[in-house]
N, C-alpha and C positions, 0 to 999 in steps of 0.2 A: 723366705725363711720364716718359720714360726718363732715367736718369742719364747724363751725358756722360762719356765716357772719352777719353783721349788714345791714339791709335794711331800707331805708327811707319808712315810712308808705305810702302805695299806694293801689289803688283799686285792683291791681293784687294780693296783699297779704292779703287783707282785710278778705276774707272768712276764712282763717286760724286763724286770730286774733279773729274774731267773734265766731268761733267754740270753741276756747279755753275759751272764756268768758262763753259761754253756757255750757261748761263742768265743770264749777266751778272755773276756775283760775281767779285771780284778779291781775291787774298790780300794785295795791297798797297794800303793805304788812300790812298797818295799818287800812285801811278802805275797808273792803270787799264789802260794798255797791257800791263802784266804778264800780264793775262788772256790776250790773244792770243799773247804770246810763249810762255807755258806750254802753251797748246793746241798750238802748232806743235812745241815741244820734245817733248811727250808723243807726238804723232803721228809724229815723226821717230824717236825712240828712247826708249820708255817706261822701259826698264831704266836707261838713263843718267840720265834725269830723276829717277827714284826714288833712285838712288845718290847724287845730289847733294843730296838732302834732309837727309842726315846727313853733316856734314863737320866733325867736332870737331877736326880737325887743319888745317883751312883749305887743303886740297890742290886745291880746285877753282879754276876761272878767276876773274878779277876780276868784281866785281858792278857792274852799271849802276845808278847812283843817279838820283834824280828829274830832275836837269838833263841827263841823257843821258851824262854822263861816267862813267868807270869808276874804281873804287877797289879796293884789295886786299881779298880776301875775308877775313872774320873767321871764326874757329872758330864753329861753330853747328850747331844741330839744328832740325828742324821736326817737329811732331806734328799729326796731323789730329784734329779733334773728331768724335766718333762717338756717336750715340745710337740705333744700329741702322741709321743711314745717315749719310752725310757731312754735317757741319753747320758746318765752319769749320776754321781752322788757327791755330796759335800757333808762334812761332819764338823761339829763344833764341840770342843771340850774345854773344861775349866776346873779350877779348884774354888770351892766356896770361900768367899771372904778375901780373896787375893787374886791378882792377875798373874802371879807366879805359877809356873808349871814344874812338875818334877823332872829330873834329868831324863827319864824314859820317854818324855813327851816334849819334843822341842818346839811345837807350835800349837796354837789354839784351833787352827782350821786346816783340814785336809780335803782335797777334792780330786776326783778322777772322772774324766769324760771318756765315753766309749770311743774307740779308735775311729769308727765310721761316722762320728759326729764332730770330730776335732776340727779346729780352724774356723768355727762359726761364732766364736765369742761367747760360748756357753759357760766356760769356766769363769770368765770375767763377770758375766751377768750373775752367776750363782754366788760368787764371792760378795758382790754388791748386795744381793738379796739376803744373805745370811748375817750381814753386819747388824741389822736391827735386833736379831736374836741375841747376838753377843752383848749389845747394849742392855737388852732386857735382863740378861744374866748378871748385870752389874759390872761388866768389864769396862775399864777406862780405855783400854786398847786391846788389840789382838796381835800376837806375833804369828807370822806365817813364814814357814821355812821351805826351802827347796834345795835341790842339788845344785852344786856350783855351775854345772853345765846346762841346766834346764832353762834355756832362754824363754821358752813359751810361758812357763810358770812365772818367771820374773816379770814378764810383760803383764800378766794377769794381775799380779800383786801391785805393780806400779800403777796400773790403770785404776786401781781402787784406793790410791793415796798412800800406798806403802812407801816407807822411808827405810833405806838400808841401815841396818844396825851393826851387823858383823858377819864375818866369815867365822866358821867354827868347825872343829872336828866332831863329826857325829860319832856317837859311841859305837861299841862293837855290835850292839843290837841293830845298827843301821849300816853295817858293813865297814865301819871305820872311814867312810868317805867324808869329804869336806862338804859342808853345807853353807848356805847363806840365810840370814834371818832378816826379815823386814818387819816393821811395826806400822800398824794402821791405827791412828788415834780415833777414839770413838766419843770422847767427852768434849770435843770441840763444838 
């Protein structure tokens, strides 16, 4: 097994990302239609798509959330998981000057591994590797959420020092399902 690395999205790695989208993988666990939206964005203007993947100053356009509405973009970055080929993505988002997040964003970090690479510890490694970026953004902790029944994601979070915070009802933009929130302290 190759070790997983985080790569800043680039033209060099874009073919692997696009192939995963075309094979049915979505970087958004809640909105599968993101897959088609991103394919169209890449085909329309790959450079603009890549530039939007790192937006630590939130200069980009508003973000469409699960219910189809739009909210202000948060500062954030995306990294692609790489083991010699594309195998997933992880994103970090925050609000400047506070660890708090708006209600439309229940967690600081989201990740998705392509189905054909799951079960290899890649999500656990990726979460570990993104934590220094969260520290560099000035966050004292990150909240990571998952669905109540997502045992694999819970294991990923716990393996990275996550401590259970709460069960919570996810808003209508998340289908109204129940979620769980974990916190990983960064200032220790």
